C-alpha positions as CSV (number, residue, x, y, z in Angstrom):
1,M,252.0,-156.5,-69.5
2,P,250.4,-157.4,-72.8
3,T,251.6,-155.2,-75.7
4,S,247.9,-154.8,-76.7
5,I,247.5,-152.3,-73.8
6,T,247.8,-148.8,-75.3
7,P,247.4,-145.3,-73.9
8,E,244.0,-145.2,-75.8
9,L,242.9,-148.4,-74.1
10,L,244.0,-147.1,-70.7
11,L,241.9,-144.0,-71.2
12,H,238.9,-146.2,-72.1
13,A,239.5,-148.1,-68.9
14,Y,239.4,-144.9,-66.8
15,A,236.2,-143.9,-68.5
16,L,234.7,-147.2,-67.3
17,G,236.0,-146.7,-63.8
18,V,238.9,-149.1,-63.7
19,F,242.6,-148.5,-63.3
20,P,245.8,-150.6,-63.6
21,M,248.2,-152.0,-61.0
22,A,251.3,-154.0,-61.3
23,E,252.4,-156.2,-58.4
24,G,255.8,-154.6,-58.4
25,R,258.4,-152.7,-60.5
26,D,259.6,-156.0,-62.0
27,A,256.1,-157.4,-62.7
28,T,255.3,-158.4,-66.3
29,E,251.5,-158.4,-65.9
30,V,248.9,-155.8,-64.9
31,Q,245.7,-156.1,-62.9
32,W,242.6,-154.0,-63.6
33,V,241.0,-152.8,-60.5
34,D,237.4,-151.5,-59.7
35,P,237.3,-151.2,-55.9
36,R,234.1,-152.0,-54.0
37,L,234.8,-148.8,-52.0
38,R,236.4,-145.8,-53.8
39,G,238.4,-143.0,-52.3
40,I,237.6,-139.5,-53.5
41,F,238.4,-135.9,-52.4
42,P,235.3,-133.7,-52.2
43,L,236.7,-130.7,-54.0
44,E,235.5,-128.3,-51.3
45,S,236.6,-130.4,-48.3
46,F,240.4,-130.4,-48.5
47,H,242.0,-129.8,-45.1
48,I,245.1,-127.6,-44.7
49,S,246.6,-127.5,-41.3
50,R,247.8,-124.2,-39.8
51,S,251.4,-125.3,-40.0
52,L,251.0,-126.3,-43.7
53,A,249.2,-123.1,-44.5
54,K,252.1,-121.2,-42.9
55,T,254.6,-123.1,-45.0
56,I,252.6,-122.4,-48.2
57,R,252.2,-118.7,-47.4
58,N,256.0,-118.3,-46.8
59,G,256.4,-119.0,-50.5
60,G,259.7,-120.9,-50.1
61,H,258.9,-123.3,-52.9
62,I,258.5,-123.0,-56.7
63,I,255.4,-124.7,-58.2
64,T,255.4,-125.8,-61.8
65,I,253.1,-127.8,-64.0
66,D,254.3,-130.5,-66.5
67,R,257.9,-129.3,-66.3
68,N,259.3,-132.8,-65.5
69,F,256.5,-135.4,-65.7
70,D,259.0,-138.3,-65.9
71,A,260.9,-137.2,-62.8
72,V,257.6,-137.0,-60.8
73,V,256.6,-140.5,-61.9
74,R,260.1,-141.8,-61.0
75,G,259.9,-140.1,-57.7
76,C,256.6,-141.8,-57.0
77,A,258.1,-145.2,-57.9
78,D,261.1,-144.7,-55.7
79,R,260.0,-146.7,-52.7
80,S,260.4,-150.2,-51.5
81,E,257.1,-151.3,-52.9
82,T,255.6,-149.8,-56.0
83,W,252.9,-150.6,-58.5
84,I,254.7,-148.6,-61.2
85,N,256.7,-150.9,-63.5
86,A,258.4,-150.0,-66.8
87,E,255.3,-150.7,-68.9
88,I,253.0,-148.6,-66.8
89,F,255.6,-145.8,-66.8
90,S,255.5,-145.9,-70.6
91,L,251.7,-145.9,-70.8
92,Y,251.4,-142.9,-68.5
93,R,254.1,-141.1,-70.5
94,G,251.9,-141.8,-73.5
95,L,248.9,-140.2,-71.8
96,F,251.1,-137.2,-71.0
97,D,252.1,-136.9,-74.6
98,M,248.4,-137.0,-75.5
99,G,247.6,-134.2,-73.0
100,H,245.6,-136.5,-70.7
101,A,248.2,-136.8,-67.9
102,H,249.7,-134.0,-65.9
103,S,252.2,-133.5,-63.2
104,L,252.7,-130.8,-60.6
105,E,256.2,-130.2,-59.2
106,V,257.4,-128.7,-56.0
107,W,260.9,-127.3,-56.2
108,Q,263.3,-126.0,-53.5
109,G,265.7,-124.1,-55.7
110,D,266.6,-126.5,-58.5
111,R,265.8,-129.6,-56.4
112,L,262.6,-131.5,-56.9
113,V,261.3,-132.1,-53.4
114,G,257.7,-133.2,-54.1
115,G,255.1,-133.8,-56.8
116,V,251.9,-135.4,-57.8
117,Y,250.6,-136.7,-61.2
118,G,247.3,-137.9,-62.5
119,V,245.0,-138.4,-65.5
120,V,242.4,-136.0,-66.8
121,L,239.2,-137.0,-68.6
122,G,236.3,-134.5,-69.0
123,A,235.9,-132.9,-65.5
124,A,237.4,-135.9,-63.7
125,F,240.9,-135.9,-62.3
126,F,242.3,-139.4,-61.4
127,G,245.1,-138.9,-58.8
128,E,247.8,-141.6,-59.4
129,S,250.5,-141.0,-56.9
130,M,252.6,-138.4,-55.1
131,F,255.9,-138.3,-53.4
132,S,258.0,-136.2,-51.0
133,R,261.7,-135.7,-50.5
134,E,261.3,-133.2,-47.6
135,K,258.7,-132.6,-44.9
136,D,255.2,-131.7,-46.4
137,G,256.5,-131.9,-50.0
138,S,253.6,-134.0,-51.1
139,K,251.0,-132.1,-49.0
140,I,252.2,-128.8,-50.6
141,A,251.8,-130.4,-54.1
142,L,248.3,-131.7,-53.2
143,A,247.2,-128.2,-51.9
144,W,248.3,-126.5,-55.0
145,L,246.7,-129.2,-57.1
146,M,243.4,-129.0,-55.3
147,H,243.3,-125.2,-55.8
148,R,244.0,-125.7,-59.5
149,L,241.2,-128.3,-59.9
150,R,238.7,-126.0,-58.3
151,A,239.7,-123.1,-60.5
152,G,239.5,-125.3,-63.6
153,G,236.0,-126.5,-62.9
154,F,236.7,-130.1,-62.1
155,Q,233.9,-132.1,-60.5
156,L,235.6,-135.3,-59.4
157,F,239.0,-136.0,-57.8
158,D,239.5,-139.7,-57.6
159,T,242.1,-141.0,-55.1
160,Q,241.2,-144.6,-55.9
161,F,241.8,-145.9,-52.3
162,L,241.4,-144.2,-49.0
163,T,244.4,-144.2,-46.6
164,P,244.7,-142.6,-43.1
165,H,246.9,-139.9,-44.6
166,L,244.4,-139.0,-47.3
167,A,241.5,-139.1,-44.8
168,S,243.3,-136.7,-42.6
169,L,243.3,-134.2,-45.5
170,G,239.6,-134.6,-46.2
171,A,239.3,-137.6,-48.5
172,V,236.3,-139.9,-48.0
173,E,235.2,-143.3,-49.2
174,I,232.1,-143.9,-51.3
175,S,230.4,-147.0,-52.8
176,R,231.3,-148.3,-56.2
177,A,227.9,-147.4,-57.5
178,G,228.1,-143.9,-56.1
179,Y,231.5,-143.5,-57.7
180,H,230.3,-144.6,-61.1
181,R,227.4,-142.1,-60.9
182,R,229.8,-139.3,-60.1
183,L,232.2,-140.4,-62.8
184,E,229.4,-140.4,-65.4
185,Q,228.5,-136.9,-64.5
186,A,232.1,-135.7,-64.6
187,L,232.8,-137.3,-68.0
188,A,229.9,-135.4,-69.5
189,A,231.4,-132.1,-68.4
190,Q,234.5,-130.2,-69.4
191,A,237.2,-128.8,-67.2
192,A,240.6,-127.1,-67.7
193,F,243.8,-128.2,-66.0
194,N,245.4,-125.0,-67.2
195,P,242.6,-122.4,-66.8
196,P,243.2,-119.2,-68.8
197,G,244.8,-116.5,-66.7
198,Y,245.3,-118.8,-63.7
199,Q,248.1,-117.5,-61.6
200,P,247.4,-118.2,-58.0
201,L,249.2,-116.6,-55.1
202,P,250.5,-118.7,-52.2
203,S,248.2,-116.9,-49.8
204,S,245.1,-117.9,-51.8
205,V,246.2,-121.5,-51.9
206,A,246.9,-121.5,-48.2
207,A,243.5,-119.9,-47.5
208,S,241.6,-122.4,-49.6
209,G,241.8,-125.4,-47.3
210,A,239.2,-124.6,-44.7
211,A,236.5,-127.3,-45.1
212,P,232.8,-126.2,-44.9
213,S,231.0,-127.4,-41.7
214,G,229.7,-130.9,-42.3
215,A,231.3,-131.3,-45.7
216,G,230.6,-134.6,-47.2
217,S,228.0,-135.6,-44.7
218,S,225.1,-135.5,-47.1
219,T,226.7,-137.3,-50.0
220,G,226.7,-140.8,-48.7
221,A,230.4,-140.6,-48.3
222,S,232.3,-141.9,-45.3
223,S,235.6,-140.9,-43.8
224,T,236.6,-144.3,-42.7
225,S,239.5,-145.4,-40.6
226,G,241.4,-145.7,-43.8
227,K,242.8,-149.2,-43.1
228,A,244.6,-150.5,-46.1
229,R,242.8,-153.3,-47.9
230,S,244.6,-156.4,-49.0
231,G,246.4,-155.9,-52.3
232,T,246.1,-152.1,-52.2
233,S,249.1,-151.0,-50.1
234,Q,251.3,-150.5,-53.2
235,R,248.9,-148.0,-54.8
236,K,248.8,-145.0,-52.5
237,T,248.9,-141.3,-53.1
238,Q,250.4,-140.9,-49.6
239,T,253.9,-140.1,-48.5
240,S,255.4,-139.1,-45.2
């Protein structure tokens, strides 16, 4: 990756609607990607299954924000194929130090069992990756993240690509032009990743996943079959 790429340049790229990918953890170059079709989560259309809601309500996990950003990114990269190489790790750590990247951690006692991280600009959240070390660890992280984004006034949750896993949770696919329109609107607004006084209960997070009837049907979005496109399988926010 060229040394001229800085966290500031990376932020500018997000504002233009493009994001970076490396071919693998040992890659020395980065590609800039602006997909023809873009995955997003409509913020009111996240699906929480009954079993997941029960798990969240039971409150057996501790949820933290920005406690261990590095460990979350490393957890996301700990797979056979990854787009996160050393240079990209360093760039996102730079965004974290600037306050433009955040992590959400799911703990079982003192063990990190799931997490998600992403980039914040204006009222847009760009989901980068998530991971799980136990059943539903990443889904729990995503449910708590979605609740936080709603509370903070976010307008756009960018998943970059749509996968079957994300589609099952309510993500949809929109055109590049449609995405750029939404991005422009979100960048003109302000949101808070840490809203003042925000202390959600597990019961409120569990209850927030019922999607409105027909959600997304009037926005030009499509919940496609989620087949992975060539070159995109390394950049997923899905885990088992």
